[in-house]
C-alpha positions in Angstrom: 0.0 0.0 0.0 2.9 2.3 0.8 4.3 2.0 -2.7 1.0 2.7 -4.2 0.7 6.0 -2.3 4.2 7.0 -3.3 3.5 6.2 -6.9 0.3 8.2 -7.0 2.0 11.2 -5.3 4.8 11.0 -7.9 2.3 10.9 -10.7 0.5 14.0 -9.3 3.9 15.8 -9.1 4.8 14.9 -12.6 1.4 16.0 -13.9 1.8 19.3 -12.2 5.3 19.7 -13.6 4.0 18.8 -17.1 1.3 21.5 -16.8 3.9 24.0 -15.7 6.2 23.2 -18.6 3.3 23.4 -21.1 2.4 26.9 -19.8 6.1 27.9 -20.1 6.2 26.6 -23.6 3.2 28.7 -24.5 4.9 31.8 -23.1 8.1 31.1 -25.0 6.2 30.6 -28.2 4.4 33.9 -27.7 7.7 35.6 -27.1 9.2 34.1 -30.2 6.2 35.2 -32.3 6.7 38.7 -30.9 10.4 38.7 -31.7 9.7 37.7 -35.2 8.1 41.1 -35.9 10.0 44.3 -36.5 8.1 46.0 -33.6 9.0 43.2 -31.2 12.6 43.4 -32.2 12.7 47.1 -31.6 10.9 46.8 -28.3 13.4 44.1 -27.1 16.4 46.2 -28.1 15.0 49.2 -26.2 14.4 47.1 -23.1 17.8 45.3 -23.2 20.1 48.1 -24.1 18.2 51.2 -22.8 18.3 53.0 -26.2 15.9 55.2 -28.2 15.2 55.7 -31.8 16.0 58.9 -33.6 13.4 61.5 -32.6 12.4 59.8 -29.3 13.1 61.4 -26.0 13.5 60.0 -22.5 12.1 61.6 -19.3 14.1 60.9 -16.1 12.0 61.4 -13.0 14.0 61.9 -9.8 12.3 61.2 -6.5 13.4 64.0 -4.1 11.6 62.6 -1.0 14.8 61.1 0.3 18.1 62.6 -0.5 20.9 60.4 0.8 24.0 62.0 2.2 27.3 60.6 3.2 26.6 61.6 6.8 23.2 60.1 7.1 23.0 58.8 10.7 21.5 55.5 9.7 24.2 54.7 7.3 27.0 55.1 9.8 28.4 52.2 11.7 27.1 51.5 15.2 30.1 53.0 17.0 30.0 56.2 14.9 26.3 56.5 15.7 27.1 56.0 19.4 29.8 58.6 19.3 27.5 61.1 17.5 24.9 60.6 20.2 27.5 61.2 23.0 29.1 64.2 21.3 25.9 65.9 19.9 24.7 67.4 23.2 28.1 69.2 23.5 28.0 70.6 19.9 25.4 73.2 20.7 
């Protein structure tokens, strides 16, 4: 009986793996079909190499909510943070 349970569990695992592989195959076929078009090739080149075509422009958006500095207290090592806490009351 034990071998039968093991076999049925193995069959379920293999069926699940087969389904996963078939889905992956469909995704790959879709990607291949896209890459066989001129638009798909251009899109892939833009994504992989971060380039634009002539006449296109790129907008770079900078998030200014957090500006990192080299003296950010949380980026210092533990002993430097401790030292800054000890010294800071005397700096004023």
